[in-house]
C-alpha positions, 0 to 999 in steps of 0.5 A: 706942883711938886715941892723943892728941897734944900740946895747945899750950893745955894745962896743961903741966910742962917739967923740965931736966936736959942734955935737956928734958922736957915732960909733959901728962897723958894724952898720947903720946910717942916715949921713948928709953932707953939702957944706961949704955955707950951713948954713950962720953963723949968722943963725948956730950961732943963732941955736946953742945959743938957743940949748944951753939955752935949755940944760942949762934949763934942768941942762946941760952945753953943754960947758962941755966935756961928757955933750952928756952923760948927755943929754941920761939920760934925760926922752925919753920924754923930749929927744923927745922935744929936737929933735923936737925943735932943729935936725928937725930945723937943716936939715929944716935950710938945706933946706932953699936953702943957699949958691950957691947950686951946686947940682943943676947941674945934673953933680955935684950931679951925681959925688957925687952919683958916690962916694957914691957907688963906695965901695958898697958891699965892705967897706959898705952897702949904703941904700937910698941917695938924693943928695939936692942942698947944701947937701946930706943925706944917709943911709949906714951900714960901714964894720969893725971898726972905719969906720965913719969918715974915710969913710966921709972924704974919700967921701968929699976929693975926691968929693971936689977935683973933684967938684973944678976941675971942677968948676975951683977953690981951697978951702973949699968945704964941711963943715968940720962936718958931722951930723951923728946918729946911726939908733936905730931900724927898725922902726926909719930906715923906717922913715929915708927912708920916710924923704930921699925920701920926702926931695926933695918934702918939700924943694919944689925941681923940677925935675933935681935939685936933685938926689935920689937913693932908694937902692934894700937892705931892 
């Protein structure tokens, strides 16, 4: 089974929170979800302030609904500059090791891995993933329509319950909003595979402080 990529001519749903979420049926996504304490509020606040300033300098009001559509009208070179400056920095901030970093404990990382693989081949086709100390990166193709948010909620709800039970606590475990990106091409897919594989090394993690899964699917 090969992974399918974003079709610019296909039907698509776009929803907004702090981040845009583009959804297309039976396509492949790069997804990141993180623990609730993984990014201190002052750090994410500064990131948002700098991002909003960049957008305004390019004629886009980030507080206005639909700004993401205006962003897509920018030239590819300008959009590349944005992603190099903000999307990549967002993920670099995650590697700073903020918060409790519960997934340094192998048994907790394993709970997440088993949840991600539980419905593999049924609800979705799982690609590579890595469970970092305070966040998770994965490649996945969903089966059926409107599965992105539904399945992400399912993974987070189940693992939060199991991990809180293991830790003897209650309350928020995951950050409510995930980062997701519709993969555009085979080249981009391989870029994300390499990113996932290299992430522990870039974050200077030791063996046992992360869990990496390499999918047999290409």
